[in-house]
Each structure stands twice: as structure tokens, then as C-alpha cells.
C-alpha positions in Angstrom: 167.0 116.8 69.1 166.5 113.6 67.5 163.3 112.0 68.5 162.4 108.5 68.7 158.9 108.2 69.4 157.7 105.1 70.7 154.4 106.0 71.2 152.5 102.6 71.8 151.6 102.6 68.3 154.2 103.3 65.7 158.3 103.1 66.1 160.0 105.4 63.7 163.2 107.6 63.9 162.6 111.2 62.8 163.6 114.6 63.8 160.9 116.3 65.3 162.0 119.5 67.5 159.2 120.7 69.6 157.6 124.2 68.7 158.1 126.9 70.9 155.0 128.1 72.9 154.6 130.0 75.8 151.4 129.3 78.2 150.5 130.0 82.0 150.7 126.9 84.3 152.0 123.4 84.2 150.1 122.3 80.6 149.5 124.1 77.6 145.6 125.0 77.9 144.5 123.9 74.4 143.3 120.9 72.8 144.2 119.2 69.4 141.8 118.1 66.5 142.2 116.6 63.5 140.3 117.2 59.8 140.8 115.2 57.1 138.8 114.1 53.6 139.6 111.2 51.6 143.0 111.7 49.8 145.3 110.2 47.1 148.5 108.4 47.2 149.7 110.6 44.1 149.3 114.2 45.9 149.3 115.9 48.7 147.5 115.2 52.4 145.6 118.2 53.2 145.4 117.4 57.0 144.0 120.2 59.1 145.2 120.4 62.8 143.2 122.9 65.0 144.4 124.1 68.2 141.5 125.0 70.6 142.2 126.8 73.4 140.9 126.3 76.8 141.6 130.0 78.2 143.3 132.8 76.6 146.8 132.1 77.9 148.3 130.6 75.1 150.9 131.4 72.2 152.5 129.3 69.4 155.7 129.8 66.9 153.9 130.5 63.5 156.6 127.7 62.4 154.6 124.4 63.8 154.3 121.9 61.5 155.1 118.5 60.5 158.7 118.2 61.5 158.3 121.0 63.5 156.6 120.0 66.6 153.7 117.9 65.0 154.0 113.9 64.4 151.3 112.0 62.8 150.8 108.4 63.6 149.2 106.2 61.2 147.3 103.2 62.3 145.9 100.2 59.9 142.3 99.1 59.9 143.2 96.1 62.0 145.1 98.2 64.4 148.8 97.8 63.3 151.2 100.7 63.2 152.0 101.4 59.9 155.3 103.4 58.5 154.8 105.8 55.5 155.8 104.4 51.9 158.6 107.2 52.2 160.4 108.8 55.1 159.3 112.8 55.5 162.1 115.1 55.1 163.2 117.0 58.2 163.1 120.2 59.2 165.9 122.5 61.1 164.7 124.0 64.2 163.1 127.3 63.4 165.1 130.4 65.2 164.1 131.2 68.8 161.2 134.1 68.9 160.2 136.8 70.8 156.9 136.3 72.9 155.1 139.0 70.9 156.0 137.0 67.5 154.5 134.1 68.6 150.5 133.9 67.3 148.3 134.0 70.0 145.0 131.8 70.6 142.4 132.5 72.5 138.9 131.2 73.0 137.3 132.9 70.4 140.3 132.6 67.7 141.5 128.8 67.3 144.5 128.3 65.2 144.5 126.0 62.1 147.8 124.8 60.5 147.1 123.6 56.9 149.7 120.5 56.6 150.2 119.9 52.8 152.8 116.9 53.0 152.9 114.2 50.4 150.6 111.4 51.2 153.6 108.8 50.4 155.4 110.5 53.4 152.4 110.1 56.2 150.9 106.5 54.5 152.1 103.4 53.4 149.8 103.2 50.4 145.6 103.1 49.5 143.6 101.9 52.3 141.5 103.1 55.5 143.9 104.5 58.3 142.9 105.6 61.5 145.4 108.8 62.4 146.2 111.3 65.2 148.4 113.7 65.9 151.3 114.5 68.6 151.9 118.0 69.0 155.4 118.6 70.8 155.7 122.1 72.3 158.4 123.7 75.0 157.5 127.0 77.0 160.6 129.2 76.5 159.6 131.8 79.0 159.4 129.5 81.9 162.4 128.7 84.3 163.3 125.9 83.9 161.7 125.6 80.2 158.9 123.0 80.1 157.8 120.6 77.6 154.5 119.1 77.0 153.1 116.6 74.4 149.2 116.8 73.3 147.7 114.0 71.3 144.6 114.9 69.0 141.4 112.8 68.4 141.7 110.0 66.1 140.0 110.4 62.7 139.7 108.0 59.7 141.2 108.7 56.5 140.4 107.2 53.2 143.5 106.6 51.1 142.9 106.2 47.1 145.5 105.0 44.5 
């Protein structure tokens, strides 16, 4: 599904299908946190996305990654949304998985996604930016299928040339 995310911060046309997940209740019982160190525009952007369970009733696709359920919002120091130097390549949606093929996340076992996208596909250039992630999920086992969107905390990232 093409997703035009006008999230109040950044408007960019992107292909970002939601990731498959399973949870009990209306909303996914997880929290999203980001971790990022100083990085260079010449390499990868090792931004880590943690899913931290609030209870033991959540599982997610092992295919969760940028362009497959994760989108980054980047804001300049003066509060303006910025576009990346290059667009991120889209990913085709993964095949549907059986519940037992999803990764179970419990209170004692958070899940960390290591993103190693090119810094040029997230940031416009060298500088200091505020970044947060939006995680898009769908709960396939529920009838009707439910969709959810979770927003991470905001982190400051220093980007060098």
C-alpha cells in the first residue's frame, strides 16, 4: 500500500507497508525506543529500534525494518522537517507468516532491530537532527484485521560529513 505520511512533521511519499504482528486487545502492548550515536554521511546510519513489551502478548514479523513497517521522521535543529539527500529504496511486502513464525516479545525479552540504511537516505547532510520512528503494524489474526501506529521517543543525532 503506498503510504503518504503527513505526520505533522515531514511529508514524503514512501512505500512502507505495515509489518505483520499479533497482539491481544485494541492496541499493541509495546513501547518503541531509539538509540543512535554520531554518524557520518559517508556510511550507514546504525539507528537501533527497540520494541519493549508491556505484557507477554505480542509477536512481530522478523521482516520488520525501514520500508517494511518502520519510517523515520527527521527534524532540523530549528524544528523544520527535512528530506533525505536520497530517497530510500522501497521493499516489497514480505509473505504472510504463521503465528508461530513471528518473533515473540515479552516483558523480559525486548526486540532490537538494527537498521543499517545509508545515512544519505535518512539525513539531508551534516548537522544535528531530532529523529523519531513510526512503526506501522497490522494484526492479521484479528477479524477484522486491525492496524496500529506507534511512535518512538525522540533522539538527537549528530551527523558528520
